[in-house]
N, C-alpha and C positions, 0 to 999 in steps of 0.2 A: 681750854679746862672743861672737864666734863662734870655738869653741875650734878649733888648729890644731896637731897632733902633727907633730914633725920625722921621726917615724919613719913616720907614714902618709903624708907628702909624699914621703919617700925612695921607699917601695914603689910609689905613685902613679906617681911619675915614670917607676921602672923599668919598671912595667907599661905605660905609655904609649909608651915608647921602643920596647918589643918588638912592640907592636901597631900601631902608626901608620906601619911601613914600607909605602911605596905599593904597592898591588896592581894588578895590570894588570885594567882595566875589561871583562870577558868575560862578557856575558850569553848564557846557553845557548838560552832560549827565544825564539822569533820573535816578531817586533813584534807581531802581533796576540795570541800568548800572553803577553806581557808584559803587555798590558793587561788579559786576563782575570785574570792573577795578580794585578794591584794591585787590581782589582774584588773580586775574592773575598777579601782580604786586608785592604785598607783601608777596604772599605765593608761592610755588611751583606748583598751581593749586588749585580749589576748590574740595573738596569730596562732596559727594552726601550731602544734608542738610545743607552746610554751608550758602548759602545765606539766607535760612529762620533763620539760628540761629543769623546771623550779623543783618538783618532785625528787629529781636525782642531786640537785644542789643542795635542798634543802631550804625551806621557806624562810627563814630567819636569816640565813646566809643571804639569801638573794635580797631581802628588805635592807639589810645592811649595805649591800653593794649598790643599790639604788639611791641610797642616802649619800654615797659618795660618788656622784657620777664623774669625778676627774679620774678613777679608777676603771670606766668602762670605755672600751675601743669604740669610737664613732666615726672612723677613719672613712667608711663607705659612705656616710651621709656627708661628712666634709667634702668628698669628692664630688658627690651630687649638687650640693648648692653652689659649686664653682660656677655652674652654667648661668647663674643668675647675673649676668654680666653688669647692670645696672647697678645692682646692689654691691657689687665688689669693686666698684670704683671707689675714689676718694670722694666722700660723702659731703665734705666741705667744698670741694670743688663743683659737685654737680650742684649745691646749693646756690653757689656763687653763679654759675651759669644761668641757673633758673633766674635768679632775680636780675641780672643785667639783662636777659630776654624781656622779662617782664618791664623793666624800667626803659627798655628802648620803645616797647610798645605805649606806655604812658607818654613818652616824648612824643611819638607821631600823632597820638590823640591830641597834646595839647597845642602842638604846632597846627593841628588842623581843627581848631575848635569852633571855626565859623563854619564848618560844614557837617552836614548830617550825614553824608553818605558814605560807606565803608568802602575803602579802595581796594584791591587787590592785595596790595602789601600789608594792610591791616589785616586782612582776612587770613593771608598766608600766616602773619604772625600769631594771630589767634590759634588758627589749626595746631600749628607746631608746639605752642605752649600746652595746649590740650592733649596733645598725643605724648609728649613727653610725661606729662603728669598722670595718664593713663598706664603708661606703660611702668612707670615706676610704680605705682599702686599695685598695679598687677602681679609684678614680680614680688612685692613686698607681701602681699596676702598668701600668694603661691609658696612662698618659702616658708612663710609660717605653718602652713599646711603640711607641708613636705617634711617640716622636721618632727612635727607631732606625729606623723604616719611612720617614718622610716628611721628615727633616732633610737638608739639602744640605751640611751640615757632618760629612759620613759618618766620616771618621777622628776627630773629636772625641768622635761618638757611640762609635765601637769602644773608643777609649781609656777613656770614662766606664765603659762597660761591664767593661772590663779592670780599672779600679782599685776600682768596687764589689766586684768579686770578691777581688781582693786585699786589700781592707779589708773583709771580709766583717762584715756586721750581720745578726742574726736578728730578724725582726720580731714574731715571738710571744715574745720574752724576758720580756715583762711589759708591763703595760696603757700605760704613755707610749711604748714604743719607735715604733709607727708613726708617732705625733706628731712624733718627731725625725727621721724619715727624708727628708721634703720638704727640709728645710735641709741634711740630710746629702747628698743628691744634688745640690742646687740650687747651693748654697753653697760646700760643702767639695769635692766631688769634680769637678763638670763645669768650674768656672774653673780649676782646678789641673791638669786633666788632660793638658795639654801643656806646663806650666809648671816651676818647680824643684822637684824632688823634698822638699828642706826645707820648702818651704812647704806644700805638700800634705800632708806628715808631721804640721806643727804644727798644721794645720786640722783632720787627724783626730784627733789627740790633744787637743784642746779641744772636739771637737764632742759634744754631749749623747749621740748615738746610740751613739758608740764608747764614752765615759764609762759609760753605763748598761749597754751591752751585756756589756763585760767588767769590770764592777764597781769600776773606778778611782773612781766616784763617792762610793762608801763606804769607800775605802780610807785608813785613817789611822795615824798613828804607832802603835807597839805602847806599852803602858803603861811599858815599861821605858827608853823613847826620851824624849830632850829635845824639849819642843814649841816651835815658834817663838815663840807668844805663852804664858806661864805662864798656867794655870789652876788656882788653888789649890782646896782643898776649898769653901771659902766660895762662890767664884765659881760651881764645880758645884753646888751647894746652891741657889743664888739661880737658876740657870738651870733646874734640875730642877723647882722650885715654880713659876717662872714659866711653864713650859711646861705643868704641870698645870692652873694656872688658864686660861690661854690655850684649853687643848682643851675645858674646862668650858664657857667662855663662846662656843665655836663652838658646843657642842651646844645651849645654851641661850639663845643671843641675849643674854648680859648684858655690861654694860659690864666690860672689863678693866681693873685697876690695877696699877699698877708696884709691884713689893716695897719699902714701906715708903720709898720715894722714894731708896732707896740709889744710884740711877742718876739720875734724873732731879729727883728732891727733890720730886714730886707726883704727880698721877694723870694718867693718858692713856688714850686707848681704842685698842687696838691692832687695826689692820684684818686681814682674813682672812689675807692673804699674810705679815704679819708673824709671826700665830699658826703658820701653816704652816712658816716658815723656824725659828721656835723649836723646834717638834716635830720638824723635821728633825735640828736640832743634838742634839737629846735623843736621837733614835733612832741617830745614829751613836756617840753617847757610850754607849748601850746595846751596841752591837756594836763595841766598840772592836777595832781590830787591823789589820793590815797583810794586802791583798788583791794577790797577786802574778799574776793572771790577765793584766792588760794589759800588765805590765813582761815577763812571758814570752812573750807574742803580739809585742809589740813588737821583739824581738829575732828570735825563731824565724820567725814569720809575715810581717812588715811591713819589716824591714831584712835583718840578716845573715844569716838563714837557718839551718836546723839544724846546719849544720856550720860555723857563722859564726865558733866560737873563744870562744864564751862560757860561763861557768861558773855553777854554782846562786847562786853569791854576787853575779856580776854581777845575776843576775835580782832577788835580793831588794833588793840597792843601786838598781836601777833604780825599782823598786816604791818604795822609800823615798823616791826623789827626787820621784816624781811624788804623793805624798802631799798633798791639799789640792787637787788638781785634781778640781773637782766640778762639781755642778749646781745651779741655783737651782731652789727648789721648783716644781712643775709649776703652781701656783695664780699664781706670778710669772712664768710663761711660759717656764720653763727657761732656758737659756743657760748657758756657761761661767761658772765664778766660782773664785777662787783662795782657799782659807781657810787662812789661816797658823796658826789656831789647833789644827788638827789634821795640819799638815805635822812630818814628821820632822826636825830641827835641827841632826842629828848629822853628821859627817864621814862622806863616802862614797868609796868607791873604785869606780869604773865602767870596765872595759876599760883599766885602767892609769892612768886619770885620776881625779886627786884632787878630790873637790868640798868646798871649806871649808865649816866648819860655820856655823851661826846666818845662813844665807840664806834665799831663798823660793822664790817661782816660777823663779828662773834655776836652781836645780838640776834642775827638768824640762827648760827650755829648753836647758842644757849638754848633758843626754843626748841631746836630739834632734839638736843639733849634732855630737856623738861620732859615732853611730850612722849619720847620714846621710853622712857623711866617710868611713867606713872603706871600705877595698877591698873586704870582704866583702860589703857592701852593693852596691857597685857590681857585682860578679860577679853577685850573686844578683838584682837588677834586670833586669840585661842578659840573664841566662838566661832569666828568666821572659818578658820581652818576646821575644827571639828564639824562644821557644817558641809564641808566641801568632802570630807572623807568618811563622816559616818551617817548622818542623816539630817534632812531639812530642820528638826528639831532635835539637835544633839542633848544626850544626858548632861546635867550639870557637872555631875562627878567628872567627867573625862573634861570639860570647860575648865574646872577648878585646877585638874593637872597639869593642863597644859599652859594655863595663866601661871601657876607656881613655876613650871619650868621656864617660862619665858624671863620672869623675875629672877630666879636663880641663877640663870645662864647669861643675864644682861642682853636678852632679845635674841638669843640663837635658835633661827628658824629651823634648822635640823634638827635640833634636840626637841623642838616643841612638836615638830612633825613626827619625829620618832615618838615620843610620848603618847600620841594620838593613835598612829597606826600599829602600835604593839599594845594596846588597851585592850581590854575585855569587850569595850563596848563596839569596838571596830570589829572583833568576831562573834557578834553577837547573831542571833537569828533575826533579831529586829532590824538590824543593820543590813543584813542580806540583801540584795537587790531593791533596796528601799529608795534609791535617787534616781529620779528621772533624768536621761540624758540631755543635754543641751544640743542644739543643733550641731555646734561645732563637735561635741563628742559623738553624735549619731554617724555624721559622714566619716569622720576619722576613724572610729571603731570598725564602721562597715568595710573600708579600705582593708584595714587591718586583718578583720576576719576572714576577708576572701585572699590575704595573703599577696595584695596589690604593691606594687612598687610607689615612691612617691610620684605626685604628678607635678610637671613644671610649666603646665600652661594653668591659666586664670579658671579653668572649669570648675575645679573641685571648690575652690572658694567661693565660686557662685552658687554651686549647690548649697553650700552652708548661709549664704545670704537668702537663699530660694525659702530655706525652711525656718527663717525669721532672726538669722544673727549675723548680718554684713560684719566682716571684720574690721575693727577699727571704725566701726558705724555707729556706736551708741553717742548720743549727743549730750546726754546728760552726765555729770563726772560719778554718779553713783556706780556705772558699770550695769551690765547685762543681770538680769535677775538670776539670784542664787538657789530659789527653790522651785520644785517640780512644777507647782500649781500655775506658775506665771508662763511656763512653755504647754502645757497641755490645755486645749480647747478644740473644739470642733474642727476648725480650719488647719491646725496643725497636726491633728490625727490624720486626717486626709492626706496631709502633704507629704509625712512620713511613709505613710503605706504606699503611698505614689512613688516616694523615692526608692524605697526597697524594690518595688517592680522594676524600676528603670534601671537598679544597679544591676538586678540580675540580668537584664537584657544587655548589659555589657554597654550601656551608654554613659559610662564616666571613664575617663581616661587611665589606661592602666589597670583597670578592674576586670575581671573576669572569673565566674564562678568554676569555669575549668581547670583553674589553677588548685582548686581544693583537692585535698589528698583523696585517692581513689574514687574519684569523682566519676571516671571513665566507666568503671565496671559497675557504676549504679543505674545507668541510663535505661537499661533492660531491664531492670530489678522490679519487684511489685512495688507498688505505690508504699505499702505500710513500711518496706526496707528503705526505701529512699527516705520517707518521713522521718524514720530514726536515724538514720545517717546525718541526715540536715540538723537536726536537733542534738546529736552528739557534737558536730562541728561547731555550729554557731550559737548554739544555746546552751551549751556547755553540760548537754545531758539530760536537760530539765525543762521541761515544758509542762502547762497546767493542761487539763483534757479539753477544755476549748480551744487552747491552741493547736494541740493535737488535730481536733477535729477540723479546725480550718485548713490546716495543711493538708488533711485528707481529702476533705471536700473541694479546695482548689478556690475558695472565694472567702473573702474577708467581710462579715455583715457590716464591720463598721465603717468600710468605705461606702457601701451604699447610704446607711444611715448618716454618716457625716456628709455626703454628697445632697441628700434632701434637706438636712437642717441648714445647710449652707444658702440653699434655695429659698427657704423659709423667711418670708418679711420679717418675722418676730425674732430675728437672731438674738442671742443674748449678748451681754457686755463683752463676753472673752471673745466672741466672734468680730465684734466691731473693733475691739482691739488688736485682733489679729489681722483684719483688713488694714489698719492703720498702718501695721508694721510693714504690711505688704506695697502700700501706697508710699511709705517711706523708703523702702528698698529701691522702689523705681527712681526715686529722686536721688538716691545714693548712686544708683547706676548711671543716672545721665550726669553726675558730677565726676564719675571716673573711679568713685569707691568700689563697685563690683567689677570682677573681671569678667564675669560671664554677662548673662541674659538674652534672650529673645525679643522679638519686636517690642515695641511699647505696649504695655498693657498686658504682655504675655508673663506670666509668673515663673514659668517652668525655665529653668538654667538653660544656657545654649546648647543646643544638640539633644536634649532630652525628650522634647516635643510631646505629644499625647501619650497617655499612659498605656504602655504596652500590653498586648495579650498574650501572656504564656502558658505553657502547658510544660507537663512533665518536671523533672526536676529543677529546671529554671523557675518555674513557678512557684515550687515549695521553697527555693530559696529567696525568692521576694517576697513570699509571703512572712517568711522566718524573719527576715529585717524588718518588716513591719509589726512583728509581734511585740506585745507587753513586754517578754522577757528580754528580748532584745533592746528596745528603748529604755529598759532600765539598767542600772549598773551597781 
């Protein structure tokens, strides 16, 4: 049953009445600028010819089509992603295979506990596990970039990226985490990216990726709390003994017998999955206690926001309500499971709502209902979406409209996005090119601008990491920064300029500026004609006098200035932060999180090498990709 508070409905109705007063439709941008604005915000950047296609179709019709991705043919991309053989296998089976290999490695170590030397067998097993994990992560990251580059359902890809960051998961949390991420993106985030927020929230809450990342999989009722299923001392002793026998049998391959026939009245042979499940329950009992991590982030980062009006007691009671929401053992393929025996069965009070005692999974479901219907959640989600689509500091009016739509439609994400991207604020001069691209957006937009095909290698994902945003590599649950000031500092500017030159030198797989329309006819044209053509193609026909001067001269003064500043021993805090990001990227690369990467200590993506010296049209293209106009959207 979905809970509805009369107070919530009253506040929501009042907010809706205040925010839905009809406003005059006044778009400040000229017609073609509106198209450019839509392409820069609702896609990962225009491809050659996109402006003309939208002009012929009609902008509003194109926007509505993007809001309904199921109506857009994406068969060519579907065909492309079939080449990711590991990702297209049964993920439960892959997870089980990895878990078994990991268990074998641990068994070998236990049997050789008295030896400090690593045998050839152990080394081979370790290398095999590491290679499998690197291959898996490489394909996972490559596919994500390929979809952003090649999909015709661009708004769906933008929203998938938005929610993956909103519900951030760190791939290096632990050994099983990467194997949960395929399902997380494919079955949890992408299908719900433009659906109902409550459905998305529920799918995330039950996803093994999130349950493992924020430790809810091992959260259980404190010893002082009543359990939904009583577990007396006799039962716990029987489980402990059975687990020890199961572990012994797993190591030595012996038949496992049930204890004294107390349960089944006879003997049976336990398969490895049953043994592992019993061991997992034993481990949970050893680590008894409530874990508040997910409960806190559910309120602070996923729904209400840090100023959403909740208390520490709310955090505790949300965590209590979600006890028992856990994961099947990896040998059984993972997957969500609710375990009544570790659920806190006591009465709870969450944000003023009483949850009766002696229930089960419904406690957690009711919590998700409560927070998804809160006016604070409506404001928080509307604010983040307005920040993504309009500006780093979006106008309050459009936030109010988005929140009112969220409440009126019971959290329909598609309609909230529609409210924001059809607003006057979206098509205002102030919003035009006001957003700094993230590293992910820089790389993908460059590929799209040069009409590149998706890259099936890990090198493009490595380029994104080189610019400071390794995919699935943000350790904290708050996700990567959402505002431009966090991305732009001396080191980042230099890296982006160098990236543009490397792309123009054809050092990114599948990318060649020769694929640009009529580029061959410009090779022998005067420099000014070449600059005009590149500005038209890559910068939507608009460049500042300073940018034009850089393109004409063939030298970016920011590059030498940034390099000198980096060498200065008095680097500012932003430079220090950038260096720390690069250090962390090296660690991620060593852990198999990055698909590319040169030798240890080299920050260039694999194959980029030193910054190329270009001339002619290639030089202009490289400088244009590093220009402020291209770095903004």
